[in-house]
C-alpha positions as CSV (number, residue, x, y, z in Angstrom):
1,M,33.6,-82.4,11.3
2,L,33.4,-86.2,11.9
3,M,36.4,-86.9,9.7
4,D,38.3,-84.2,11.6
5,D,37.6,-86.0,14.8
6,A,38.7,-89.3,13.2
7,K,42.0,-87.6,12.0
8,R,42.6,-86.4,15.6
9,L,42.0,-89.9,16.9
10,A,44.5,-91.2,14.3
11,D,47.0,-88.7,15.5
12,K,46.5,-89.7,19.1
13,L,47.0,-93.4,18.1
14,R,50.2,-92.5,16.3
15,A,51.4,-90.7,19.5
16,S,50.3,-93.5,21.8
17,E,52.6,-95.7,23.9
18,E,51.0,-98.8,22.3
19,Y,51.9,-97.7,18.8
20,A,55.4,-96.5,19.8
21,A,56.1,-99.9,21.4
22,Y,54.7,-101.7,18.3
23,R,56.7,-99.6,15.9
24,D,60.0,-100.1,17.8
25,A,59.4,-103.8,18.4
26,K,58.6,-104.3,14.7
27,E,61.8,-102.6,13.6
28,R,63.9,-104.7,15.9
29,A,62.1,-108.0,14.9
30,Y,62.4,-107.3,11.1
31,A,66.1,-106.3,11.5
32,S,66.9,-110.0,11.3
33,E,66.3,-111.6,7.9
34,T,65.6,-114.9,9.6
35,T,63.1,-113.5,12.0
36,A,61.5,-111.4,9.2
37,A,61.1,-114.6,7.1
38,L,59.6,-116.5,10.0
39,L,57.2,-113.7,10.8
40,N,56.1,-113.4,7.2
41,E,55.5,-117.1,7.0
42,F,53.5,-116.8,10.3
43,Y,51.3,-114.1,8.9
44,S,50.8,-115.9,5.6
45,L,49.7,-119.1,7.4
46,R,47.4,-117.1,9.7
47,M,45.7,-115.5,6.7
48,K,45.4,-118.9,5.0
49,I,43.7,-120.4,8.1
50,Q,41.4,-117.4,8.5
51,A,40.4,-117.6,4.8
52,A,39.6,-121.3,5.1
53,S,37.6,-120.6,8.2
54,V,35.5,-117.9,6.5
55,A,34.9,-120.4,3.7
56,G,33.7,-122.9,6.3
57,K,36.7,-125.2,5.9
58,S,39.6,-126.1,8.2
59,D,43.2,-126.8,7.4
60,P,44.6,-128.8,10.4
61,E,48.0,-129.1,8.8
62,A,48.4,-125.4,8.4
63,A,47.0,-124.9,11.9
64,E,49.6,-127.2,13.4
65,K,52.4,-125.6,11.4
66,L,51.2,-122.1,12.6
67,Q,51.2,-123.3,16.2
68,R,54.8,-124.7,15.9
69,L,55.9,-121.5,14.2
70,G,54.3,-119.4,16.9
71,E,56.1,-121.5,19.5
72,L,59.4,-121.0,17.7
73,L,58.9,-117.3,17.4
74,Q,58.4,-117.1,21.2
75,F,62.0,-118.2,21.6
76,D,63.2,-115.2,19.6
77,A,63.1,-112.2,22.1
78,A,62.6,-109.6,19.3
79,A,59.8,-111.6,17.6
80,A,58.1,-112.3,20.9
81,E,58.2,-108.7,21.9
82,Y,56.8,-107.6,18.5
83,L,54.0,-110.1,18.6
84,M,53.0,-109.0,22.1
85,A,53.2,-105.3,21.1
86,E,51.0,-106.1,18.1
87,F,48.5,-107.8,20.3
88,R,48.3,-104.8,22.7
89,L,47.9,-102.4,19.8
90,N,45.2,-104.6,18.2
91,T,43.4,-104.7,21.6
92,V,43.3,-100.9,21.7
93,L,42.1,-100.7,18.1
94,G,39.4,-103.4,18.9
95,D,38.2,-101.5,21.9
96,I,37.9,-98.3,19.9
97,Y,36.0,-100.1,17.2
98,K,33.6,-101.6,19.8
99,L,33.0,-98.1,21.3
100,L,32.2,-96.7,17.8
101,A,30.0,-99.6,16.9
102,K,28.1,-99.3,20.2
103,A,27.5,-95.6,19.5
104,V,25.5,-96.5,16.4
105,D,23.9,-99.7,17.7
106,L,25.9,-101.9,15.3
107,D,25.5,-105.6,16.2
108,L,29.0,-107.0,16.6
109,G,27.8,-110.5,17.5
110,A,30.8,-112.7,18.5
111,L,33.1,-109.7,18.8
112,E,31.2,-108.5,21.9
113,A,32.1,-111.5,23.9
């Protein structure tokens, strides 16, 4: 029963405006090999910085490179639209997760801010 509800929620997410905008923007952004390469590097750097943070370390050089790359991507209309659509979709997913966590009294700590 619970998994049936989760599947219905997944179907609703797939049919949502946020997901449609994300899917379409991603397709446009990745249509360009150059933009795709920049986005892949952006995500790789972001993952590297997050992994370092979890390990209690920092990588200022990678952080600076990530910032410059993010600024560069903002000048590419397709990339900027994709990153914004991704942000909006992640916001929806985060809000759903917070609702679910609250329902079972799960302490989210910093995520609740």
